[in-house]
N, C-alpha and C positions, 0 to 999 in steps of 0.2 A: 502495498501501501504505497501511495506516494504522499509527503510529508506536504500539506496544502499550507504552513507556514513557513517555507524557504523564503530570506530574501536575495535580491540582486546579490548576483557575486558570493553566494553559496556553495552553491556547484562547482565552480571554478576554483575556489579555495581548500575545496574536497578533491582534488586531484581529477574531476571530470568535465569534460568541453561543455561553456557555458556559451552561447549565443546572447549579446548585448547590445543594448543600441548606444550605451555612454555612462560610465562608472569611475569611481577612485576609488582603488584601493588604497587604504589606510598601510602606512607604514607596519612592521613586522619585527620583532627584536632579532629575527633568526632573517640569512640570505636567504632569497628563494628564485629560483627559473619560470618563468610567467612562456605557455606556449600562446604567441600571439597569431592572429589572422583576419587582418580586418584595414581598417583605413585609417587608424590613429594610435598611437604610443606612446607615452610620454614618460620618462623615468626620471622622475627628480627628487632629491634633497630641500623639502620645503624651508627645512631652518637654515640651510647653509647656498643653496641655491645651486647647488652643483649638481647639474645633468648631466646624467647617464646616458639615456638614452633617449632620442625624438625620429621617427621613421613615419612615414606616412603610407599606404596604398600597399600592402605587404598581401600579396595574394597565395603564399603556402604558410603553412604553421613554419614558428620559426622561434628556437627559444631565445630569450635575451635574460640574463640575469638582472634581478630586482636586489640591490644589497641593501643589510639590515638598517632602515631607520629612512628607506625611498618610500615617494607615496608612485601609484602606478595609475596613470590615468587611459584607458582606452573610451575608444568611440566606433560604431557601425562594428564589434568585432566575435570574433569565436575563440574564448582563452580559457586555458586551465591552469595553474601553478602546481610547483610542486616543491618539493625541500630540495635545497642548494646539496649536492653530495661532494664532500669535504676529499 
């Protein structure tokens, strides 16, 4: 039985592909990998202004590192997250 209380981003954060029109994934205390396919991705540390990634119009699922403390903005995309293995 599906959970009717899931929020946008819940499936993606649980390592399941999720199609999202637009969302801001808040920083984590751990490094993560986001698998992204879509129109827009921005990975930035809002405290320092450090921009890790800015890409547009990615046709194939591509992995990007999201360092601890970085916010990930996406638009019109299919995404999933996984912990970064050291």
